C-alpha positions, 0 to 999 in steps of 0.5 A: 552660841551653843547654849541652851539658853536663847539670851546667853546665845542671842549674847554670844552671837552679837560678840561674835560679830562685834569681834569678828566680823564688825560691820562686814569685816573680814580679817585672819579672825573671821578666816579662822572662825570659818572652818568652826562655823560650817561644824555648827551648820553641819549640826542639826541639833546646834540651835539658832541654827539658821543665824549660823548660816546667815553669818557663813552667808555674810562673810563670804559674800562679804570677801568675795566682794573684795578684789582676789589680788588685793591687800587689805589692813585689818582693824589693827593695822596689819596686812590681809588677804585674809578674804582671798582664804575666806571665798576659797573656803566657802567655794571648798565647802559649797556642797555644804551650802547644798545640804543645806539648800534642802533643810527642814527650816526655810530659814536655814535654806534661803541664804544656802540657795543664794551661797550655791548660786556664788561659790559652787564651783560645778555649774553643772551640778549647781543648776541641778541642785538649784532646778531640784529646789524649785519644786519643793520651795516654800512659798513665793519668795524662796521660789523668786530667790531660786529663779534669781539665783541660778541667772546670777550661776549663769552670770559668774559661770558662762560655761552653765548659762546653756542650761540655765537659759533652758531652765528659764526657757521651759518655766516660761513657756513650758506646762503649767506647773504649781511651781511655775506660777504668774510671779515665777514666770515673770522671774524667769522671763526677767533674768532670761532677758537680763542675760541676752536683751538683745535676743530677737523676737523677746518682747519682754514688757507686754510679756511682763505685764501680762504675768503682772496683771496675772498676779493682781487679778481681782476674783471674779467676786470682790471678796476676802479669798480663801487661801488665794495663791495670789494674797501672799504675793502682796506686800504688807502696807502701814497706815490703812487706817488713815489711808482709803482701802482702794484696793481688792480686800485679798490683796489688802496691804496692812503695813506700808509706812511712807516715811521708808518708801525705798523699802519694797513692799511686795515680793515682785517688785525687785523683779520688777526693778531687775527689769526696769534695770536691764531695761536701761535706756529703753525708755518709751517700754520702762513707761509702758510697764510702770504704767502698769504697775502704778494702774494696778490694783495692788496698793503695794505694786503701785507703791514700789512703782512710784519709787521706780518712777524716781530711777527713771532718767529724763523727765517723766514720760507723760503717760507716767505723769497723770497716772502719778496724778491720778492716784492723788485723789482715792490715796493719802499714802500714794499721794505722799510718796509722790509729792515727796517725789516731786519736792526738792526741798525733800530731796526727790528726784521726779522732773518734769518736761516744761511743757508739764509742769503746768499741768502738774502745779495745777493739779497739786493746787487742785489736790490741794484744794479738795483737801480743804474741802474735806478736811478744813481751810488748815490742813497744813496743821490737820490731826491726820499725819499722813493727809497732812504731810501730803498737803505740806509736800504739796505746798512745798512743790508749788513752793519749788515754782515760787506757784503764789498758790503756796504762799496763804500757807507758807505765811500760816504756817509761820504766824502759827508756827507749826512746821514753820521749819518745813515753810521755811524751806520754801519763802525764799522765793517770793520777794514780792511778799517780803513785806508780809514774810520779814516781819515774821522771820524777823520774829523767828530771829527774835525767839532763838536762844543765844545760847542755843542759837540751832533749836529748835530752828538755827538761826541760820535758816532763817538768814538765808531766807532773808538772804535770799528774800533779797527785800532791803528791809531785812538789813536792819533784822540781819544786822540786828541778830549780828549784833547779838550774835556777836556779843555772846560768840556763837560764831556759826550766826555772826558767819550766817548774818554776815553771808546773809549782810553780802548779799545785799552788796552796797545796800547793806552799808550801813552796818559797816560799822558792826561789821569791821570790829569782826575782821579781828575776831578769835575765829577764823571763819569769821574773819574771811566772813566779815572781809567777804561782807565789807569787799561785797559793801565797799564794792572793794579790797579793803585793808585791815590789820593781818593780826590784831588782839583775839576780841577786840572790837567784840562787844562794844555795841548794845545788846540786841 
């Protein structure tokens, strides 16, 4: 780890993590390494010193996160209270972190600043060190870190709360200073509220909204700025080449990845999320804040607001829903995130009040029609991945609500087998279209390789959709699948087919001859599923032999 060769150092650090701090482990070996790590961090000549300080901070956090009176077991089954020793060492060496916090390397400073709030036992001394760091902090990320760490100090050491509170209030309402810009004041406001949410006359949301607007204000010229101090507050958002640019040029966000909507894209979003958490069940105020975020000229702020809206308890307030839907026509990246939020199959957590459901579905259907007009009738299979995905999410949300406007795209997907794995999750809610859907699902089952029944689409998914359609025309298809799956001993498919037949009850009586031999199958789960299917078909408990020759009755029917 002290080698002059960067590759050797990287390998040594990786090996150290595996042996001493694997997956956050803190054991006697970890505790024994802490003094050595501090010695390395104390030496300015240590290469990659930032990695050593970051490792110390990680070890300290993991130790602090454990019960101080608890006993844990190492990976080798040895009782350990090493976490207590580690916290004690970190506390004793808190002044080391104070020195690191003034280092010339920002990557050394940042974990050290955070560590002061966690391990320094002298609240006054810690508050003084942090207060001194703010004017010298380099960039918005570090300034916000100082404010957040100061608030954590007050929470950990209540005796320091008056000092911290006065410092935060001075940032909020004190004289203008270069380091006390709008992002810092927003953070100070948030953490001051968090320390005392019941403070009289503390109108936190209107003040937060005013600061947010100041942060994302557009220059009068509307042109890219030269060294604009707010540019550093903008996030980088992937996909600008496929998402229309609807944001001010100086706030252009270049690296947005809609596959990872949970990642924050603006530094101030962590502050806003903290404020939402502190507001808790004050839904009306949170809605006002979200509306301001969703109408921000900064794309990063809007995208992060979409993710935060998913954490709002209960149905979306109408103003928030309106603002989300307003984003659909102009921003494909936002459209995709919003539609994923509404799509149950994708795990979305947006809910709407019953009286707003029609608005949601009509807006999505209108947006789908606009996309078809702009990009051609087959947007589901279009070449633009962002538009294509946004369109598919809209279709699936309509399908969640059994809206018939989704059916043409679902059927087309099954016919062309373009992203049909996704369409399959939506077809079960349309029994009225079983005459068109069952043959398509049967065709998918015909294409299943008996030796690879779960690739590329699991046979069980087709079978569960047939069961949900609940149309008797599906029974022969399911029975045929049961036959070939039994012959090939594809037990997972057999169980899915048995479960599907069971949903039809007595209507599936014709499959009795194929089901009955499976009560003697060598697989316990198959036997149980077969018995359950027979019970469903007959309407009562049927007596079957408890034991029989494994495999008896299998392979007596013609192959599928």
